[in-house]
C-alpha positions in Angstrom: -113.7 81.3 53.6 -113.7 78.1 51.1 -117.7 78.2 49.9 -117.5 82.0 49.7 -114.5 81.1 46.8 -116.7 79.2 44.9 -119.7 81.3 45.3 -117.1 83.9 43.9 -116.0 81.6 40.8 -119.4 81.0 40.1 -120.1 84.2 40.3 -117.4 84.9 37.9 -118.1 82.4 35.8 -121.9 83.6 35.1 -121.2 87.5 35.0 -117.8 86.3 31.8 -120.2 84.3 30.2 -122.3 87.2 29.2 -119.6 89.8 29.2 -118.5 88.3 26.5 -122.3 88.0 25.1 -123.2 90.6 22.2 -124.6 93.1 23.8 -127.4 93.4 22.0 -128.4 90.1 22.1 -128.1 90.2 26.1 -130.0 93.0 26.2 -132.9 91.4 23.9 -132.6 88.8 25.8 -133.0 90.6 29.9 -135.8 92.5 28.1 -137.4 89.0 27.4 -137.1 87.6 30.2 -139.0 90.5 32.5 -141.3 91.2 29.3 -145.0 89.9 28.9 -145.9 86.9 27.2 -147.1 89.8 24.2 -143.9 91.6 24.3 -142.0 88.9 24.7 -144.2 87.7 20.9 -143.2 91.4 19.7 -139.3 90.9 21.3 -138.7 88.0 18.9 -140.1 89.3 15.7 -137.8 92.9 16.3 -134.5 90.6 16.5 -135.6 88.1 13.9 -135.4 91.5 11.8 -131.7 91.8 12.7 -130.1 90.0 10.5 -126.6 90.7 11.0 -125.9 89.1 14.7 -126.9 85.9 15.7 -129.2 85.7 18.1 -129.4 82.5 19.1 -129.4 82.6 22.4 -132.4 84.7 22.4 -134.2 82.4 21.1 -133.0 79.5 22.4 -134.1 81.2 25.9 -137.4 81.8 24.1 -137.9 77.5 22.8 -137.3 77.3 26.8 -139.9 79.1 28.1 -142.5 77.8 25.7 -141.6 74.4 26.4 -141.3 75.0 30.1 -145.3 76.6 29.6 -147.0 74.7 27.0 -147.6 71.6 29.3 -149.7 74.5 31.8 -150.8 76.6 29.3 -152.4 74.3 27.0 -153.4 75.6 23.5 -153.0 79.1 24.2 -152.7 81.2 21.5 -150.0 84.1 23.0 -148.0 81.1 23.7 -148.9 79.2 19.9 -147.9 82.5 18.2 -144.9 83.0 20.1 -144.1 79.4 19.0 -144.5 80.1 15.3 -142.5 83.8 15.8 -139.3 82.4 17.0 -139.2 78.9 14.5 -139.8 80.9 11.7 -136.1 82.0 12.6 -134.5 79.7 13.8 -131.7 78.8 10.4 -132.3 82.3 9.8 -130.5 84.8 12.2 -130.8 81.4 15.3 -128.4 79.0 13.6 -126.4 77.6 16.6 -126.2 73.2 17.2 -127.8 73.8 20.5 -130.9 75.1 19.6 -131.9 71.6 17.9 -132.8 69.5 20.9 -134.9 72.4 21.2 -136.4 73.4 18.3 -136.9 69.3 17.7 -139.3 68.9 20.7 -141.2 71.8 19.9 -141.8 69.7 17.1 -143.4 66.9 19.2 -145.0 69.7 21.3 -147.1 71.6 18.4 -149.9 69.8 16.2 -149.4 73.5 14.0 -148.6 72.8 10.7 -146.7 76.3 10.2 -144.5 75.6 13.2 -143.5 72.2 12.1 -142.8 73.3 8.3 -140.2 76.1 9.9 -138.2 74.0 12.2 -138.3 71.0 9.6 -136.8 73.8 7.1 -134.5 75.8 9.6 -133.0 71.6 11.2 -130.3 71.5 8.5 -128.6 75.0 9.6 -129.1 73.5 13.4 -126.8 70.5 12.6 -123.3 69.9 13.6 -121.2 66.7 13.5 -122.3 65.6 16.7 -126.1 66.3 16.5 -126.7 65.5 12.8 -127.0 61.9 13.1 -130.3 62.4 15.4 -131.7 64.8 13.5 -131.4 62.2 10.8 -132.9 60.0 12.2 -135.8 62.2 14.4 -136.7 63.3 10.6 -136.3 59.4 9.0 -138.7 57.8 11.9 -141.2 60.8 11.3 -141.6 60.5 7.9 -141.5 56.4 8.2 -145.0 57.7 10.3 -146.8 58.9 7.9 -146.2 56.7 4.9 -147.4 54.4 7.4 -150.6 56.9 7.8 -150.4 57.3 4.4 -150.5 53.6 3.3 -153.3 52.6 6.3 -155.7 55.9 4.2 -155.7 57.8 7.1 -154.7 61.9 6.9 -151.5 63.2 6.8 -150.1 67.2 6.4 -149.0 67.4 2.7 -146.7 70.4 3.6 -145.4 69.0 6.2 -144.1 66.0 4.7 -142.9 67.1 2.1 -140.8 69.5 4.5 -139.1 66.6 5.6 -138.2 64.6 2.5 -137.0 68.2 1.2 -134.7 67.9 4.6 -133.3 64.4 4.3 -132.6 65.9 1.1 -130.4 69.1 2.1 -128.8 66.2 5.2 -127.8 63.3 2.4 -127.5 61.2 4.3 -127.2 56.8 3.3 -129.9 55.9 6.0 -132.6 58.1 4.6 -132.5 55.1 1.2 -135.1 53.2 2.8 -137.6 55.5 3.7 -137.3 57.3 0.8 -137.4 54.6 -1.4 -140.5 53.4 0.6 -142.2 57.3 0.4 -141.7 56.3 -3.7 -143.7 53.6 -4.0 -146.5 54.3 -0.8 -147.5 58.1 -1.8 -150.4 58.0 -4.5 -149.4 62.7 -4.4 -147.1 63.0 -7.3 -145.6 66.0 -6.0 -144.8 63.8 -3.1 -143.4 60.7 -4.9 -141.2 63.4 -7.2 -139.5 64.9 -4.2 -138.8 61.8 -2.1 -137.9 60.3 -5.1 -134.9 63.8 -5.6 -134.3 63.8 -2.6 -133.5 60.0 -2.9 -131.5 60.5 -6.4 -129.1 62.7 -4.2 -128.1 61.6 -1.2 -124.7 61.8 -0.5 -124.6 63.1 -4.5 -124.5 58.9 -5.7 -127.2 59.6 -8.0 -126.5 56.6 -10.3 -125.7 55.2 -7.5 -128.9 55.7 -5.7 -131.1 55.4 -9.4 -129.3 52.1 -9.6 -130.3 50.7 -6.6 -133.6 51.3 -7.4 -133.8 50.0 -10.1 -132.8 46.3 -9.1 -135.2 46.6 -6.3 -139.4 45.5 -6.1 -141.1 44.3 -8.6 -141.5 45.2 -12.9 -144.3 47.6 -11.8 -141.3 49.0 -9.5 -139.1 49.3 -12.0 -141.2 50.7 -14.5 -141.7 53.9 -11.4 -138.2 54.5 -11.0 -137.0 54.1 -14.7 -139.4 56.8 -16.3 -138.8 59.1 -13.2 -135.2 58.7 -13.6 -134.6 59.4 -17.1 -136.8 61.9 -16.4 -135.4 63.8 -13.9 -133.0 67.3 -14.6 -130.2 65.5 -12.0 -129.7 63.0 -15.0 -127.6 63.4 -18.0 -127.7 61.4 -21.3 -124.9 59.4 -20.1 -125.9 58.7 -16.9 -129.7 57.9 -18.9 -127.8 55.6 -21.0 -126.2 53.5 -17.9 -129.3 53.1 -16.3 -131.4 52.6 -19.8 -128.8 49.2 -20.6 -129.7 48.5 -16.0 -133.3 48.2 -17.5 -133.8 46.7 -19.9 -131.2 43.8 -19.0 -133.3 43.4 -15.9 -136.5 43.5 -18.0 -134.9 40.4 -19.9 -134.4 39.0 -17.6 -138.1 38.9 -16.7 -139.7 35.2 -17.6 -140.8 35.0 -20.7 -143.8 32.5 -19.9 -145.9 35.4 -17.2 -144.0 39.0 -18.9 -146.6 41.7 -17.3 -147.1 44.0 -19.3 -144.8 46.3 -17.0 -141.5 44.5 -17.8 -142.6 44.5 -21.5 -143.5 48.2 -21.0 -140.1 48.8 -19.7 -137.9 46.5 -22.5 -139.6 48.9 -24.9 -139.2 51.8 -22.5 -135.6 51.4 -21.9 -134.6 50.7 -25.9 -136.5 54.1 -26.7 -133.9 55.7 -24.6 -131.2 53.5 -25.8 -132.3 54.8 -29.2 -132.4 58.6 -28.7 -128.7 58.8 -25.9 -127.6 56.2 -28.9 -125.5 54.1 -26.1 -124.4 51.8 -28.3 -123.6 49.4 -25.3 -126.2 48.5 -25.2 -126.4 46.9 -28.6 -126.2 42.7 -27.4 -128.7 43.5 -25.2 -130.6 45.8 -27.8 -130.6 42.8 -30.5 -132.3 40.6 -28.2 -135.1 42.9 -27.7 -135.5 43.5 -31.4 -135.9 39.6 -31.6 -138.5 39.3 -28.8 -139.7 42.4 -30.6 -140.7 39.8 -33.8 -142.3 37.3 -31.0 -143.9 40.0 -29.7 -145.4 42.0 -32.7 -146.3 38.6 -33.8 -148.6 37.4 -31.3 -149.6 41.0 -31.0 -148.1 41.9 -27.5 -146.8 45.2 -29.3 -148.0 48.0 -32.2 -145.7 48.0 -35.3 -144.4 51.7 -33.6 -143.4 49.4 -30.9 -141.6 47.1 -33.4 -140.3 49.2 -35.6 -138.9 51.5 -32.6 -137.4 47.8 -32.2 -134.9 48.6 -35.4 -134.4 52.0 -35.3 -132.6 51.0 -31.7 -130.4 48.5 -33.6 -129.8 51.2 -36.6 -127.4 53.8 -33.7 -125.6 51.2 -33.2 -123.2 51.2 -35.4 -122.1 47.1 -34.8 -121.8 44.8 -36.7 -123.7 42.2 -34.9 -126.6 45.3 -35.5 -126.2 45.3 -39.0 -126.0 41.1 -39.4 -129.5 41.1 -37.4 -131.4 43.6 -39.2 -130.1 42.2 -43.0 -131.0 38.4 -41.9 -134.5 40.1 -41.2 -134.7 41.8 -44.4 -133.4 38.4 -46.5 -136.8 37.4 -44.7 -139.2 39.5 -45.3 -137.9 38.9 -48.8 -138.3 35.0 -49.5 -141.7 36.6 -47.8 -143.2 38.5 -50.3 -141.3 36.8 -52.7 -143.5 33.5 -51.7 -146.8 35.6 -50.6 -146.1 39.1 -51.8 -147.6 39.8 -48.5 -145.5 43.1 -46.7 -145.0 45.6 -44.7 -143.6 49.2 -46.0 -143.4 50.5 -42.6 -141.3 47.7 -41.6 -139.3 47.1 -44.7 -138.6 51.7 -45.0 -137.3 51.4 -41.1 -134.8 47.9 -41.6 -133.4 49.3 -44.9 -133.6 52.6 -43.6 -131.5 51.2 -40.5 -129.1 49.7 -42.8 -128.5 52.1 -43.8 -127.1 54.1 -41.3 -125.5 51.5 -40.4 -123.3 51.3 -43.4 -122.2 47.5 -42.7 -121.1 46.2 -46.3 -122.8 42.5 -45.1 -126.2 43.9 -46.6 -125.2 44.5 -49.8 -126.7 41.7 -50.9 -129.8 41.8 -49.2 -130.9 45.9 -49.9 -130.0 44.6 -54.0 -132.8 42.6 -53.6 -135.0 44.1 -52.9 -135.0 46.4 -56.4 -135.7 42.5 -58.3 -139.2 42.0 -56.6 -141.9 43.3 -57.1 -142.2 46.2 -53.8 -143.3 49.8 -54.8 -141.1 52.7 -55.8 -140.4 53.6 -52.6 -139.5 50.9 -50.9 -137.0 50.6 -53.8 -135.6 54.0 -53.6 -135.0 53.5 -49.8 -132.7 50.6 -50.9 -131.2 52.0 -53.8 -130.3 55.2 -51.3 -129.2 52.5 -48.3 -126.8 50.6 -50.9 -124.8 54.4 -51.8 -124.3 54.7 -48.2 -122.3 51.6 -47.2 -119.3 51.6 -46.3 -116.6 49.3 -48.3 
């Protein structure tokens, strides 16, 4: 009697579950169970066209079937086609979190690039608070394996790796930072590098913080690589560009000057270029330090004249008395050199004079006025008179 009651209750629960299920979905499930392998594929293809219904129960049935028979049928083309077909509809009209686990098992079972990319595209739509951490961990581990393959010079599937990186960007979990940073530094393919950078920069919406962390890591070559991507990224506005350029310049200025490598030198000048472009006046003290180093770089032949002129132009947009004082003193030195040796560089002089005019600080008056007393060409004297007229009193 009691055993019969238990059987009745189980049967009642089973019937209740199916009664609650959408009749159309239930019909597809019943037909799928009865159908041949070829017909199963056709049923999934047909069900995928029904956008207004969640076909998750049907896809769960199909995933279970494939995973159950894959060890038996091996590389059966029809079974793989069924796997490919159902994977293409995951996350489209099948987005239940219950599909995540069998979907990832399918990802591990099949080497097909299409199946793997389909699953990675779907995963962000198959996660909830219960399985999100596992999903991120699985993709992190997969990407780490592929980065190791790159490090060892082995072949990997770029399409699948790209989808893994994109999925991590969508899931946006801080635990992906290290593996994405390693991808930026390891991959040789520019598209993959930029994709890793974009996904990393956007983790949890903390673009500024994530890029700052990257700039604090690795060699100067690594910092330069990150900085170049950061300032050209569509995710970085001018304010953030200025802040990052200030950080990059400070890092480069801290390089050991006796053993400064080319990357640190390039980072300094490229950071200054951005600071000039966005007129990031907060970096004025650092720009002045760079200006003094640039003088030495130019004398030693480590910087071209255009690089040196850029350091002058940077001070010209700083708008500070300290910047004006630094340029004025340097103009005084050039005037003395002209007086004694008759040597001068017109490009450098014009840059300094124009920058002093842009700054408009009256402390430059005597230095600019003295230009007219020396044997400079008329182009320099005209520029000096123009700068004098722009000084603020």
